[in-house]
N, C-alpha and C positions, 0 to 999 in steps of 0.2 A: 523579415527584418533582421539586421545584425544582432548578435548577442548583446545584452545589456551589460557591458563590461568596458571599463574605461580604456583598456588596452586593445579592444577589438574595434577596428575602424570600418570594416566592411563585412558583408555576409560571407560566411565560410561554410563549407559542407552543404548539406541539403536538408530540406524538410520533407518528410514522407508522410502522407496521410492516406489511410486505408479506405476500404469500401464502406459505403452506407454510414458515413459519419455526419453528424449534425453539429455545426459550429456556429454559434449564435453571435449577436451583435457585440462589437467592441472586444472580442477575444484577441489577445496577442500571442503569437507563436514565434519564438526566436530561433534563428538558425544556429548551428554549432559554433563553438569557439575554435575548433580545430578542423583544418581542411580534411575532407573525406569522411568526417564523422556525420552522424544523422541526428536530427530531432525527429522522433518517430511517433506517430499516432496510429494505432492499429485499427482494425475493422469495428464498425458498429459502436463507435464512441460518441457520446453526447456531451458537448462542452457548452455551458451556458454563459450568459452575458458577463462581460468584464473580467473574465478569468485570464490568467497569465500562465503560459507554458514556456518556461525558460529554455535556454540553450541546452542541447544534448539530453533533453528529457526523453524518456520512453514511456508511452502509454501502451499497454498491451490491449487486446481486444475487449470490447464490451465494458469500457470504463465510463462512468458517469461523473461529471464534474459540474457541480451546481454553482450558482452565481458567486463571483468575486473570490474564487479560489486562486491562490498564488503558489506555484511550484517553483522551487529554486533549481539551479542548474544541476544536471546529471541525476535528477530524481528518476526512479524507476517504479512505475505503478503497474502491478501485475493485473491479470485479467479479472473482470467482474468486480472491480472495486467501486465504491461510491465515496466521493469526497463532497461533503455537504457545504452549504453556503458559508463564505467568509473564513474558510480554513486556510492554513499556511503550512507548507512543508519545506524544511531546511534542505539545502543542497546536499546531494549525494545520498539522501535517504532512499530506502526501499520500502514499498508497501506491499504486503502479501496478498495473494488472490482472495477474493470475496471478503476483504476487510472493508470497514466503513469508518469514516472520521466524522464525528458529530459537528454541527454548526459551531463556528467561532473557536474551533480547536486549532492547536498548533503542534507540529511534530519536529523534533530535532534528532530523533533516533529512528531505527527501523521498526516497522509494525508487522508482526507475524500474521499469517493468513487466518481467515475465518472469524476475525474478532471485530468488536466495536470499541472505539477509543473516544474519549471525551476529555475536554479541558486543554489548558495550555501551560505546560506541555501535556500532551495527551496521556490519559491513564486508561488502563484496561477497564471496560465497563460491561463485559460479557461477550457472548457470541453474537455475530451478525445473523440472527435467526431468520430475518426476512430474506436476506440474500441467499442463505443456505437453502431455505424452503423453495425459493424461486429456482434454485439449481437442482431441485429434486433430491436433495441430500436427505436420506432417510433418518427416522428418529434414532435408530441404532447408531448410525454414523455420527449424528449430532451428539449422542451420548459419549462416543469416543473422543470427539473434539472437546467436549466439556471436561472430560477426565484429564486430558493432557494440559489444557489451559489451567485447570485447578492446581495441578502439580507445579506448573511454571509460575503462574501469577499469584495464586493465593497461598499455596504452601511454600513457594519460593525455594524449592529444593535445588541443590546444585545440579547442573546440567547432566553430569555423568550419572548421578543418582537417578535422575529421571529416565535416562536411557536404560539403566539397569532394571528399573521398575517396568518399563515397557517390554523389555526382553523376557520378563517372567510372567507377563500377562498376554496370553495368546490373542485375545480379542484386540487389544491395543496394538500388538505387534503386527497383526495382519491388516490393520486399518491403513489405507493409503493416505487418509487425511492426517493421521498421527505422524506417519513417516514424512509427509510434506511439511508439517509444522516443525518437526525436529530438524529436518534438512535446512529449512529457512533460518532457524535460530543458529545452527552450526555455521552457516555461511555468512552471517551478519558481520559487516565490517564496521558499522557505526555503533553497534551495540543495541540492546533492547532494554528499555526501562521496565521494571517489574511492578511499578506503582499501579495501584488500582484506585478506583473512585472512592473506595472505603478507607484507604490509607489516610492518616492524618499528617 
């Protein structure tokens, strides 16, 4: 169907759906707003009832979207994410790999990888332990992720200070998970809230 935009009168671009996807009843998927763009759903995605995938959205592989999720235009959801029931994501947001958004949550900024967020707007609630274990992420690797998220969300250190800390810690420096987290934060265009569920 055409993008849900008052200035878009016909379907533009293409909708691309990968292999082994399950798309359930009353899901809507909009075509792009711009000619030659794509609304893209990767392989092995599961999209449940009444969810809406807006124009120019990208879902990477192995994304699970539970009932009544609404994704705004140009949202990018990285691989192995889970968006739980009745969540909403603002346009142009990016959600990092293996992250999860709790039911009835809403996001208007980017969500770094490997984390669980809860509330509206979403706040950091810890690691997505279940998702990481399913991905065979070892206890040592989870400890590295826990360390970097503590520096970022709980200690709220400046980003450059966090990078300096990582450079002096060989274990963190060699962790691909830590490097992926830092790269995501560095590349964020919408910004990342550092609020946690414990903040008042």
